C-alpha positions, 0 to 999 in steps of 0.5 A: 500500500505504501509503495503504491502510494509513493509511486502514485505521488511520483507519477503525479509529480511528473505528470501534474505540471504537464497536465496543468499546462495542457488544461491552461492552454485548452482554456485559453484556446477556447477563450481567445482565437489568437492564442493557438496561432503560430506567431503567438506561440513563437512569441510565447516561446521567445518570452519564456526563454529568458525566465526559463534560462534563469530557472535552470540555474535556480533549479540547481540551487533549489535542488541543493536546498538553497535559494537565489534572490539575486538573479534579477539584479545579476541579469540587469548588471550583466546586460548593462556591462555588455551594452556599455562595452558595445556602446563604447565600441568593443567587439561583440564577443568580448563584450558578451564574455565580459557580461557573462563573467560579471554574472559568474563573479556575482554568482561566485560571491553568493556561493562563497557567502553560503558555502564558506561564510555559512550565511543562509542562502535567503539572507546572502542572496538578498544582500547581493541582490541589493548590491548588484542592483546598486552596481547597475545603477552606478554603472548606468548612472540610472539611465538606459544604455543604447547605441549597440551595433545591429549585429548584436540584435541577432542574439535576442531577435534573430531566427534560426530555421524560423525558430527564435534564437533565444528559444534555440539557446534555451533548448540547448541549455536545458538539454545540457542541464538534463544531461549534467543532472542525470548522467554525471557525478556532479548532478548526483552530488547536487541531489545528494546535498539537497537530500541531506547535506551533512550525510553527503559531506560525511560520505566524502562529497566536497559539499562546499565546492559543489555549492560554489559551482552551483551558485556560480552557474546560477550567476552565469545563466542569469547574466547570459539571460540579461545579455539576451534581453539587452539584445532583444530590446536593443538597450540595457535598462538599469531596472531590468529583471525586477521581480524575475527571481520570483518568476524563476522560483515560481517556474521551479516550484510549479515544475515539481522541484521540492523547495526542501531540495533533493527532488526535481527535474529541469524538464519539470522546470521548463513546463513550469516556465511555460505555465508562467509564460502562457498565463501571462500571454493569455491574460494579455490576450484577454485584456486583463489588467496587469494588476489582476495578472499579478494577483493571478500569478501570486495565486498560482505560486501559492497553489504550487507551494501548497501542492509541494507541501502536500507531496512532502507530507505524503 
């Protein structure tokens, strides 16, 4: 009986998010004839790609039992660094690498605060969130950065075989993350730390090293998302990414990853990100006020956390 119940819960964890996405899509298709069109679906995929890429890093962090509130600020800082260099005449590749490096450094700082200094992830990343936003405002002087060369726009606005480039990048990142989590020792260590960090340490896993790597990867992916956003908008906004950490956490939790760590998949996170994106798009098509959209999104997040709590209780 217990084994059957456990198997049923596991099936629900995997199938539940996908079923929710299907039901939401069916409802929106019935309510709006503009939803199920090729152009709109490609637009949804492009919009989802930013949050989805951030959510990959957030998945790795939450799997270890942590959290990262700084990803939105890292996105803004990395995008501003790249845009500033491009506006100053720097070549595209070095500018992109500099932006990614900025994200990696901020992610590494998060890892050092959590793994070495022993500061709780919520507090550590709250501090870096505020600091990174301040760095962005100082660097940009509070003004958008524009004047980037046309070729840079391909990263966020171009197409490959009729598929938006950000969607192709998103798919590649999710595939790499899936292989890493399921086929490598590093991925097994992430799950082990989330399951029981002390037991993982006693079994010989260098937990501090793994945490440093995970938070650094989170910073890299957030930074790269900021660069894609700057490319798509052809400008870097100092306020970009505000609230993105909440969307990323929502996508991870909606996708079935446990907030306690140790349980979850990047496939589920992709579905969770799609749910957030489809919900936003559908409410826009239905001309729902942005104020009510925030209420709806909050309700979905609370529902996901409640379901996660019931699963752990079961």
